C-alpha positions as CSV (number, residue, x, y, z in Angstrom):
1,M,2.9,3.2,-20.1
2,S,4.1,7.0,-19.8
3,A,7.2,8.0,-17.9
4,K,5.3,11.2,-16.7
5,D,4.5,11.8,-13.0
6,Y,0.5,11.8,-13.1
7,Y,0.5,12.9,-9.3
8,Q,2.8,15.6,-10.1
9,I,0.6,16.8,-12.9
10,L,-2.4,16.7,-10.9
11,T,-0.5,18.1,-7.7
12,I,-1.6,15.5,-5.6
13,A,0.2,13.1,-3.2
14,P,0.7,9.5,-4.3
15,A,-1.4,8.3,-1.4
16,A,-4.3,10.5,-2.6
17,S,-7.7,9.1,-2.3
18,P,-10.2,8.9,-5.4
19,E,-12.1,11.6,-4.1
20,E,-8.9,13.8,-4.1
21,I,-8.0,12.9,-7.5
22,K,-11.3,13.8,-9.0
23,K,-11.3,17.1,-7.1
24,A,-7.8,17.9,-8.2
25,F,-8.8,16.9,-12.0
26,R,-11.8,19.1,-11.9
27,K,-9.9,22.2,-10.6
28,L,-7.2,22.0,-13.1
29,A,-9.1,21.0,-16.0
30,L,-11.4,24.1,-15.4
31,K,-8.3,26.3,-15.0
32,Y,-6.8,24.8,-18.4
33,H,-9.8,24.3,-20.7
34,P,-9.0,25.6,-23.9
35,D,-12.4,27.2,-24.2
36,K,-11.2,29.2,-21.4
37,N,-7.9,30.2,-22.4
38,K,-6.2,32.0,-25.3
39,D,-2.8,30.5,-24.8
40,G,-3.1,28.0,-27.8
41,L,-0.7,25.1,-27.9
42,F,0.5,25.3,-24.3
43,T,-3.3,24.9,-23.1
44,R,-4.3,22.4,-25.1
45,E,-1.1,20.3,-24.3
46,K,-1.5,21.1,-20.7
47,F,-5.2,20.0,-20.8
48,S,-4.5,16.7,-22.4
49,E,-1.8,15.8,-19.9
50,I,-4.1,16.5,-17.0
51,Q,-6.9,14.2,-18.8
52,E,-4.2,11.5,-19.3
53,A,-3.3,11.5,-15.9
54,Y,-6.7,11.3,-14.5
55,L,-7.9,8.4,-16.8
56,V,-5.1,6.3,-15.5
57,L,-5.2,7.6,-11.6
58,K,-9.0,7.2,-11.7
59,D,-8.9,3.6,-12.6
60,K,-8.0,1.2,-9.5
61,T,-6.2,-1.5,-12.0
62,K,-4.3,1.2,-14.3
63,R,-3.4,2.9,-11.2
64,S,-2.0,0.0,-9.7
65,A,0.3,-0.8,-12.7
66,Y,1.4,2.8,-13.0
67,D,2.2,2.9,-9.4
68,Y,4.3,-0.2,-9.8
69,Q,6.0,1.1,-12.9
70,R,6.7,4.4,-11.1
71,Y,8.1,2.4,-8.2
72,T,10.4,0.0,-10.4
73,Q,11.7,3.3,-12.3
74,N,12.7,4.8,-9.1
75,P,16.4,5.7,-9.7
76,Q,17.1,5.2,-5.8
77,R,15.8,1.6,-6.6
78,V,17.0,0.9,-10.1
79,Y,20.6,1.8,-8.8
80,K,20.4,0.0,-5.4
81,P,23.0,-2.7,-5.6
82,L,21.7,-6.3,-4.8
83,A,22.1,-7.8,-1.2
84,E,24.7,-10.0,-0.7
85,T,23.9,-11.1,2.7
86,A,21.4,-11.9,5.0
87,E,22.3,-9.2,7.2
88,E,22.0,-6.8,4.5
89,I,18.5,-8.0,3.9
90,L,18.0,-7.7,7.8
91,Q,19.1,-3.9,7.9
92,S,16.8,-3.1,4.7
93,S,13.7,-4.6,6.6
94,L,14.6,-2.6,10.0
95,L,14.8,0.6,7.8
96,L,11.5,0.2,6.2
97,H,9.8,-0.7,9.4
98,K,11.2,2.3,11.2
99,K,10.0,4.4,8.2
100,I,6.4,2.9,8.4
101,S,6.3,3.4,12.0
102,L,7.0,7.1,11.8
103,L,4.2,7.6,8.8
104,D,0.5,8.6,9.4
105,P,-1.3,5.1,8.5
106,F,-3.9,7.1,6.8
107,R,-1.5,8.6,4.4
108,I,0.4,5.8,3.5
109,D,1.1,4.9,-0.3
110,L,-0.3,1.3,0.2
111,D,0.7,0.3,-3.2
112,L,4.2,1.5,-2.8
113,L,4.4,-0.4,0.6
114,S,3.3,-3.4,-0.9
115,F,6.0,-3.1,-3.5
116,E,8.6,-2.4,-1.2
117,I,8.0,-5.3,0.9
118,T,7.6,-7.7,-2.0
119,D,11.0,-6.2,-3.4
120,L,12.5,-7.1,-0.1
121,L,11.2,-10.9,-0.5
122,S,12.7,-11.0,-4.0
123,Q,13.7,-14.4,-5.2
124,H,17.4,-13.3,-5.0
125,N,16.8,-12.4,-1.3
126,L,14.9,-15.3,-0.4
127,N,17.7,-17.7,-2.1
128,I,20.1,-15.7,0.2
129,L,18.3,-16.2,3.4
130,Q,17.2,-20.0,2.5
131,A,20.9,-20.5,1.9
132,T,22.1,-18.7,5.2
133,N,19.2,-20.4,7.1
134,D,19.8,-18.2,10.1
135,R,16.6,-18.6,12.1
136,V,17.5,-15.5,14.3
137,I,17.8,-13.3,11.4
138,N,14.8,-14.8,9.7
139,R,12.6,-14.2,12.9
140,K,13.7,-10.5,12.9
141,I,13.2,-9.9,9.1
142,I,9.7,-11.5,9.5
143,R,8.6,-9.6,12.4
144,H,9.9,-6.1,10.7
145,L,7.8,-7.0,7.6
146,M,4.6,-8.3,9.3
147,E,4.7,-4.8,11.4
148,S,5.4,-2.8,8.2
149,A,2.4,-4.7,6.4
150,R,-0.3,-3.8,9.0
151,P,-1.7,-1.0,6.9
152,L,-2.0,-3.4,3.7
153,S,-5.1,-4.9,2.9
154,L,-5.8,-8.8,3.6
155,H,-5.5,-9.5,0.0
156,S,-1.8,-8.0,0.0
157,V,-1.3,-9.5,3.5
158,V,-1.8,-13.1,2.3
159,S,0.5,-12.6,-0.6
160,I,3.0,-11.2,1.3
161,V,2.8,-14.2,4.2
162,G,2.9,-16.6,1.2
163,L,6.5,-15.1,0.6
164,L,7.3,-15.2,4.0
165,Q,6.7,-19.1,4.4
166,K,9.7,-19.6,2.5
167,I,11.8,-18.5,4.9
168,W,10.1,-19.5,8.4
169,S,11.1,-23.1,7.7
170,D,10.0,-25.3,10.4
171,D,10.0,-22.5,13.2
172,V,7.0,-23.1,15.2
173,L,7.2,-20.1,17.1
174,I,7.3,-17.7,14.2
175,E,4.5,-19.9,12.4
176,K,2.5,-19.2,15.5
177,E,3.1,-15.1,15.2
178,I,2.2,-15.2,11.7
179,K,-1.1,-17.0,12.2
180,K,-2.1,-14.5,15.1
181,F,-1.0,-11.6,12.8
182,V,-3.2,-12.7,10.0
183,H,-6.2,-13.4,11.9
184,Q,-5.9,-9.7,13.3
185,I,-6.0,-8.4,9.6
186,Q,-8.8,-10.5,9.0
187,F,-10.6,-9.4,11.9
188,L,-9.9,-5.7,10.8
189,H,-11.0,-6.7,7.5
190,Y,-14.4,-8.0,8.1
191,W,-14.7,-5.5,10.9
192,N,-13.9,-2.4,8.7
193,K,-16.5,-4.1,5.8
194,N,-19.4,-4.8,8.3
195,K,-19.2,-2.2,10.7
196,M,-21.9,0.1,9.7
197,L,-24.2,-3.0,9.6
198,I,-23.1,-3.9,13.3
199,A,-23.5,-0.4,14.5
200,L,-26.9,-0.3,13.0
201,V,-27.8,-3.5,14.6
202,I,-26.6,-2.2,18.2
203,A,-28.4,0.7,17.5
204,V,-31.7,-1.1,16.9
205,L,-31.2,-3.4,19.7
206,F,-30.3,-0.5,22.3
207,C,-33.7,1.1,21.1
208,I,-35.7,-2.0,21.6
209,A,-34.1,-2.3,24.9
210,V,-35.1,1.1,25.9
211,S,-38.5,0.8,24.6
212,L,-39.2,-2.6,26.7
213,S,-37.8,-1.2,29.8
214,G,-39.9,1.8,29.8
215,R,-43.1,-0.1,29.6
């Protein structure tokens, strides 16, 4: 896949919605369309680049794959030394939690967030946490990552919880906290999925109640 920054090409944020991507593409396509310009090669190359970016970012599967590649090739990540202790992993989880808590939940790059959490739960890090087996540290890491994962989809949360299972061992307290957390995410998932229908049913019932009370 191309190493080009498609978000920069379309002048949008990595957390841009499908509508924002489409709007940016239309604006730039109109500006750089070869039929409307006389700049020759530059215009054609620019227009082709814009089309390439749009074709990837408009497709959910291609965009996810591109975002993952973009994340893994980030120099700050590539050259980041591997953790050597459980304390280092704890510190990384705390920094991620603090960063996410300061962001607008509606503007978070969810794919990037999912990658960051999964990266913290890499096999290398899991091996360290399992070998150290420090219940206090593991609890803190799990709590940091659960709170960081709140904006994610139910599917992503379930995948992350699957990784967390490898370090909570027989900790009954943290297991209860994780189950409660998953139930909260499930509730939000089904609420967001059906809230329009629920609102419609409530409105109909309210109208019926008003009608009956007026008789």
